[in-house]
KEKE-3310 file (N, C-alpha, C; in steps of 0.2 Angstrom, whole numbers, plus 5000, padded with zeros to 4 digits):
npx = (5000:4994:4999:4992:4999:4996:5005:5010:5025:5034:5047:5045:5041:5054:5065:5057:5051:5063:5065:5064:5049:5040:5049:5054:5041:5041:5053:5049:5037:5027:5018:5019:5022:5017:5023:5013:5016:5006:5007:5014:5004:5000:4991:4999:5017:5021:5020:5012:4997:4991:4978:4970:4954:4938:4928:4935:4948:4959:4973:4977:4969:4971:4969:4958:4959:4974:4971:4962:4966:4979:4973:4966:4977:4983:4973:4972:4981:4976:4962:4956:4944:4944:4947:4956:4956:4966:4958:4954:4942:4937:4931:4938:4951:4954:4960:4950:4947:4960:4961:4951:4954:4967:4966:4962:4968:4972:4976:4971:4977:4978:4985:4981:4988:4991:4978:4966:4959:4951:4933:4925:4934:4933:4921:4917:4930:4933:4932:4932:4934:4945:4952:4966:4968:4962:4968:4981:4990:5004:5001:4993:5002:5009:4999:4995:5008:5008:4997:4999:5008:5005:4993:5003:5012:5002:5001:5004:5018:5024:5027:5037:5028:5016:5004:5008:5003:4989:4988:4991:4988:4971:4965:4958:4948:4953:4964:4984:4992:5007:5022:5037:5054:5070:5082:5078:5074:5077:5088:5080:5066:5053:5049:5034:5028:5020:5024:5033:5029:5027:5012:5002:4990:4987:4994:4987:4975:4981:4983:4975:4968:4975:4974:4962:4961:4969:4964:4951:4957:4961:4957:4940:4931:4931:4929:4915:4909)
npy = (5131:5121:5107:5098:5085:5071:5057:5044:5040:5049:5049:5046:5053:5063:5059:5062:5075:5081:5081:5082:5088:5091:5098:5108:5115:5118:5125:5135:5142:5139:5127:5122:5109:5102:5092:5079:5069:5057:5048:5061:5063:5054:5047:5040:5037:5024:5028:5022:5018:5012:4998:4981:4978:4977:4964:4954:4952:4949:4958:4977:4992:5011:5021:5032:5044:5049:5055:5064:5072:5080:5081:5094:5100:5105:5113:5125:5133:5129:5131:5123:5115:5105:5083:5074:5056:5042:5029:5009:5010:5022:5035:5034:5041:5053:5063:5075:5075:5079:5090:5099:5101:5105:5120:5124:5131:5126:5107:5094:5079:5062:5048:5034:5017:5000:4988:4997:5011:5021:5021:5033:5041:5041:5047:5060:5066:5067:5070:5067:5052:5043:5034:5026:5015:4999:4991:4985:4996:4996:5007:5025:5034:5031:5034:5049:5056:5053:5060:5075:5078:5077:5087:5100:5100:5106:5119:5137:5143:5133:5119:5123:5124:5126:5121:5109:5102:5104:5095:5080:5065:5060:5073:5080:5067:5056:5045:5048:5052:5042:5050:5054:5059:5065:5054:5053:5040:5024:5011:5004:5008:5019:5035:5045:5048:5057:5066:5075:5083:5095:5101:5108:5106:5092:5084:5086:5079:5068:5063:5066:5053:5046:5044:5041:5029:5020:5024:5016:5005:5001:5008:5008:5011:5025:5028:5028:5037)
npz = (4914:4926:4936:4947:4954:4961:4971:4975:4972:4966:4962:4950:4941:4940:4929:4918:4918:4915:4898:4883:4875:4887:4897:4888:4889:4904:4905:4899:4903:4902:4906:4921:4933:4949:4963:4972:4985:4993:5006:5015:5023:5029:5044:5053:5062:5051:5039:5031:5019:5015:5014:5020:5011:5014:5016:5010:4998:4987:4986:4993:4998:4995:5007:5011:5020:5019:5008:5005:5013:5009:4994:5000:5005:4994:4988:4994:4986:4974:4967:4958:4949:4943:4946:4941:4940:4936:4928:4925:4922:4918:4904:4887:4885:4872:4857:4860:4872:4875:4870:4879:4891:4889:4890:4901:4918:4931:4937:4944:4948:4951:4957:4954:4965:4969:4971:4974:4974:4989:4987:4992:4988:4975:4973:4981:4979:4966:4948:4938:4929:4920:4906:4898:4891:4883:4897:4909:4922:4934:4940:4943:4937:4923:4916:4919:4917:4900:4898:4903:4894:4881:4884:4887:4875:4867:4873:4869:4858:4863:4856:4838:4827:4827:4816:4816:4825:4825:4814:4816:4821:4823:4826:4816:4816:4811:4807:4805:4790:4779:4780:4773:4770:4767:4760:4741:4738:4745:4746:4735:4739:4735:4737:4738:4722:4721:4732:4724:4717:4718:4718:4727:4728:4724:4734:4745:4742:4740:4756:4760:4755:4759:4775:4774:4772:4779:4794:4788:4788:4801:4812:4810:4817:4821:4809:4812:4819)
capx = (4996:4997:4995:4997:5000:4996:5008:5016:5033:5037:5052:5045:5039:5060:5068:5052:5050:5068:5068:5059:5044:5038:5056:5053:5035:5042:5057:5045:5032:5020:5017:5020:5020:5017:5022:5011:5016:5002:5010:5015:4997:4995:4990:5002:5022:5026:5017:5008:4994:4985:4975:4962:4947:4931:4923:4937:4950:4968:4977:4977:4967:4973:4966:4954:4962:4978:4970:4956:4972:4984:4969:4966:4981:4983:4968:4975:4983:4973:4956:4953:4937:4945:4952:4956:4958:4964:4956:4951:4934:4936:4931:4944:4955:4955:4963:4945:4947:4965:4958:4946:4959:4973:4964:4963:4972:4974:4970:4973:4979:4976:4988:4980:4992:4987:4971:4962:4958:4945:4928:4925:4937:4931:4913:4917:4934:4938:4927:4933:4939:4950:4956:4972:4963:4960:4973:4979:4996:5006:5000:4992:5009:5014:4996:4998:5014:5006:4990:5003:5014:4996:4991:5010:5011:4996:5001:5007:5024:5028:5029:5039:5025:5007:5000:5013:4999:4983:4988:4992:4981:4964:4965:4952:4946:4956:4971:4988:4996:5012:5026:5043:5059:5077:5084:5072:5075:5081:5088:5076:5061:5053:5046:5029:5029:5013:5024:5038:5027:5027:5008:5000:4983:4986:4997:4982:4970:4985:4986:4968:4963:4980:4972:4954:4963:4972:4957:4945:4959:4965:4951:4935:4929:4934:4923:4908:4909)
capy = (5128:5119:5101:5096:5078:5067:5052:5038:5039:5058:5050:5041:5061:5068:5061:5064:5084:5084:5079:5083:5095:5094:5101:5111:5119:5119:5130:5141:5140:5135:5121:5121:5103:5101:5081:5081:5062:5059:5044:5064:5064:5050:5049:5033:5034:5020:5032:5018:5023:5004:4993:4975:4978:4977:4960:4951:4952:4949:4967:4983:4997:5016:5024:5040:5050:5055:5058:5070:5078:5078:5087:5102:5103:5108:5119:5130:5136:5127:5129:5119:5111:5099:5081:5067:5050:5036:5020:5008:5009:5028:5036:5031:5046:5056:5072:5079:5078:5084:5100:5103:5101:5110:5127:5126:5135:5119:5103:5091:5071:5056:5043:5028:5011:4997:4986:5003:5019:5019:5021:5037:5047:5045:5048:5065:5074:5066:5075:5064:5046:5043:5025:5027:5009:4992:4986:4987:4995:4996:5015:5029:5038:5033:5038:5056:5057:5054:5065:5079:5076:5079:5094:5103:5101:5112:5123:5141:5142:5125:5118:5128:5125:5122:5117:5103:5098:5102:5090:5075:5059:5061:5080:5078:5060:5052:5043:5051:5048:5042:5054:5055:5062:5063:5055:5051:5033:5022:5003:5003:5012:5029:5043:5045:5057:5065:5071:5078:5085:5101:5102:5108:5101:5082:5083:5088:5073:5060:5062:5063:5048:5039:5047:5038:5023:5018:5023:5012:4996:4999:5009:5009:5013:5032:5032:5027:5040)
capz = (4914:4932:4932:4953:4956:4968:4967:4980:4968:4964:4958:4942:4937:4936:4920:4912:4917:4912:4894:4875:4875:4892:4901:4886:4890:4910:4906:4894:4908:4898:4912:4929:4936:4955:4965:4978:4991:4999:5011:5019:5024:5033:5052:5057:5057:5044:5033:5028:5016:5010:5020:5018:5009:5017:5013:5007:4993:4986:4985:4996:4993:4996:5013:5013:5026:5015:5000:5006:5017:5001:4990:5007:5005:4985:4986:4998:4981:4970:4968:4955:4951:4938:4946:4936:4943:4929:4927:4919:4923:4916:4898:4885:4884:4866:4857:4858:4881:4880:4873:4884:4899:4888:4890:4908:4921:4935:4936:4948:4944:4956:4953:4961:4966:4973:4970:4970:4979:4991:4983:4996:4986:4970:4977:4983:4977:4959:4944:4930:4927:4912:4904:4893:4887:4889:4899:4916:4922:4939:4943:4938:4936:4916:4911:4921:4911:4895:4899:4903:4886:4878:4887:4885:4865:4866:4874:4864:4859:4865:4849:4834:4822:4829:4813:4815:4830:4820:4807:4820:4820:4827:4826:4810:4816:4807:4808:4802:4784:4778:4781:4769:4770:4761:4752:4739:4736:4751:4745:4732:4741:4733:4740:4732:4717:4722:4736:4724:4712:4719:4715:4733:4728:4723:4739:4751:4743:4743:4764:4764:4754:4762:4780:4775:4769:4784:4797:4786:4789:4806:4814:4806:4822:4818:4801:4809:4822)
cpx = (4998:4995:4999:4996:5001:4998:5011:5024:5032:5043:5053:5044:5049:5064:5061:5047:5057:5072:5062:5054:5043:5041:5055:5047:5037:5046:5053:5039:5025:5016:5022:5019:5023:5019:5020:5014:5011:5004:5014:5008:4995:4995:4997:5009:5027:5024:5014:5001:4987:4984:4970:4959:4942:4929:4928:4941:4955:4968:4974:4973:4969:4968:4961:4957:4967:4978:4968:4962:4975:4980:4967:4970:4986:4977:4970:4978:4982:4967:4952:4948:4941:4951:4952:4959:4959:4963:4953:4945:4933:4934:4935:4947:4956:4958:4956:4948:4955:4964:4956:4950:4965:4971:4964:4969:4978:4969:4975:4973:4981:4979:4987:4987:4986:4981:4968:4965:4952:4939:4926:4928:4935:4922:4914:4922:4934:4932:4928:4937:4941:4952:4960:4971:4964:4965:4976:4987:4997:5001:4996:4997:5009:5008:4994:5002:5009:5000:4994:5006:5006:4997:4995:5011:5006:4996:5007:5014:5026:5031:5033:5036:5018:5003:5005:5006:4992:4982:4989:4986:4978:4961:4959:4947:4947:4965:4976:4990:5001:5016:5032:5049:5065:5079:5079:5070:5079:5082:5083:5068:5058:5051:5038:5029:5026:5016:5030:5039:5027:5015:5002:4992:4981:4990:4992:4978:4975:4984:4978:4965:4970:4975:4967:4959:4966:4968:4955:4950:4959:4960:4945:4930:4925:4930:4916:4906:4908)
cpy = (5125:5113:5098:5089:5074:5059:5049:5037:5045:5055:5048:5047:5065:5066:5065:5073:5087:5084:5082:5088:5097:5099:5106:5118:5122:5125:5138:5143:5140:5132:5122:5112:5103:5094:5083:5072:5063:5055:5053:5066:5059:5048:5044:5036:5031:5024:5027:5022:5017:5002:4987:4978:4974:4972:4954:4948:4950:4959:4971:4989:5004:5019:5030:5047:5054:5056:5063:5073:5082:5086:5094:5103:5108:5114:5122:5134:5135:5127:5126:5116:5105:5092:5076:5062:5046:5029:5018:5008:5017:5028:5036:5039:5047:5062:5079:5080:5081:5090:5102:5105:5106:5116:5129:5128:5131:5115:5097:5082:5069:5049:5037:5023:5004:4991:4992:5008:5018:5023:5030:5043:5048:5048:5056:5072:5071:5068:5071:5057:5046:5037:5027:5021:5004:4989:4990:4990:4994:5003:5019:5036:5037:5035:5046:5057:5059:5059:5072:5081:5079:5087:5100:5102:5105:5117:5131:5142:5135:5122:5121:5129:5120:5118:5108:5098:5096:5096:5083:5070:5062:5070:5081:5074:5058:5051:5046:5047:5048:5052:5054:5061:5059:5056:5052:5041:5028:5013:5000:5006:5019:5030:5042:5051:5059:5070:5079:5082:5095:5105:5101:5102:5095:5083:5080:5081:5067:5060:5061:5057:5042:5039:5041:5032:5017:5020:5017:5004:4995:5003:5011:5012:5025:5034:5033:5031:5046)
cpz = (4919:4936:4942:4955:4960:4968:4972:4978:4964:4959:4951:4938:4932:4931:4914:4912:4915:4905:4887:4877:4882:4896:4894:4887:4898:4909:4903:4899:4905:4903:4917:4933:4947:4959:4971:4983:4993:5005:5016:5021:5028:5040:5057:5053:5053:5038:5029:5024:5012:5015:5015:5015:5013:5014:5009:5001:4993:4986:4992:4994:4999:5000:5012:5015:5020:5010:5001:5008:5012:4998:4996:5006:4999:4985:4988:4992:4975:4971:4962:4955:4949:4943:4945:4939:4934:4931:4923:4917:4919:4909:4894:4884:4877:4867:4858:4868:4882:4876:4876:4890:4896:4889:4897:4914:4925:4934:4940:4947:4950:4951:4958:4963:4969:4970:4968:4976:4983:4989:4986:4993:4981:4971:4977:4980:4970:4953:4937:4930:4920:4910:4899:4892:4889:4890:4905:4918:4931:4944:4942:4935:4928:4912:4914:4916:4905:4894:4900:4896:4882:4876:4886:4878:4865:4866:4870:4865:4862:4859:4843:4830:4823:4824:4814:4821:4828:4817:4808:4820:4826:4828:4819:4811:4814:4809:4804:4795:4783:4778:4778:4772:4766:4764:4749:4737:4742:4749:4741:4734:4739:4738:4734:4729:4718:4727:4733:4720:4713:4720:4724:4734:4727:4728:4746:4751:4743:4749:4763:4762:4758:4769:4780:4776:4777:4790:4795:4788:4795:4811:4813:4814:4820:4816:4806:4815:4818)
residu = (MET:LYS:PHE:ASP:VAL:LEU:THR:LEU:PHE:PRO:ALA:MET:PHE:HIS:SER:PHE:MET:GLU:ALA:SER:ILE:VAL:ALA:LYS:ALA:ILE:LYS:GLN:ASN:ALA:ILE:GLU:ILE:SER:LEU:VAL:ASP:PHE:ARG:ASP:PHE:THR:PHE:VAL:LYS:SER:ARG:GLN:VAL:ASP:ASP:TYR:PRO:TYR:GLY:GLY:GLU:ALA:GLY:MET:VAL:ILE:LYS:PRO:GLU:PRO:VAL:PHE:ARG:ALA:VAL:GLU:PHE:ILE:ARG:GLU:THR:ASN:THR:SER:SER:HIS:LEU:ILE:TYR:PHE:THR:PRO:GLN:GLY:ARG:PRO:LEU:THR:GLN:GLU:ILE:VAL:ARG:GLU:TYR:ALA:VAL:CYS:GLU:ASN:VAL:ILE:ILE:LEU:CYS:GLY:HIS:TYR:LYS:GLU:ILE:ASP:GLN:ARG:VAL:ARG:ASP:VAL:LEU:VAL:THR:ASP:GLU:ILE:SER:LEU:GLY:ASP:TYR:VAL:LEU:SER:GLY:GLY:GLU:LEU:ALA:ALA:MET:CYS:PHE:ILE:ASP:ALA:CYS:ALA:ARG:LEU:GLN:PRO:GLY:VAL:LEU:LYS:ASP:ILE:GLU:SER:ALA:ASN:SER:ASP:SER:PHE:GLU:ASP:GLY:LEU:LEU:GLY:TYR:PRO:HIS:TYR:THR:ARG:PRO:GLU:GLU:TYR:GLU:GLY:MET:LYS:VAL:PRO:GLU:VAL:LEU:LEU:SER:GLY:ASN:HIS:LYS:LYS:ILE:GLU:ALA:TRP:ARG:LYS:GLU:LYS:ALA:LEU:GLU:ILE:THR:ARG:GLU:ARG:ARG:ARG:ASP:LEU:LEU:ASP:GLU)
# end
């Protein structure tokens, strides 16, 4: 799976690409990340990509020309029809959406910055607008990293045991259940007896019960859905 990332700050991705699951996925050729600085596609020597908004307002807006030219450059080798723009106005990112994209060969991600990006880019180029949550970040880079990480761990062979991913939160519509490891007792706190019983049927029932309990307490909306 290849990600072409349009960003004004490619250096933000360097350590991200060199650590943990993402680094493993890149090493195994399960994913490829290409960083494109759309400052390289401006018409001016200063490489300025933003300008004041029409109508008057605080903040700056990313101009359409460098983005259109950068996407045209990318599509010389990547004919993907998917171009994602992360914005608070987008649909909330879910595990279901991640799984939809994780099977794609190519995805283009546009990282916005400043006040906004020219609406003509969104009207013509963007095929999906996604929100990471009901809050505002300085730019789309962190959201892009979250999305890439979520897709990378679902690629074949990246996780040692894919069943680990299949039992994560949201995979069955619920939040995850509690987990324990050694020692059996720590400062008076004990591992639930059922997990030590060896009775897999009872363990599965306990996990389901706990997942429902946690989901009911913290994300009732998931049960309503």
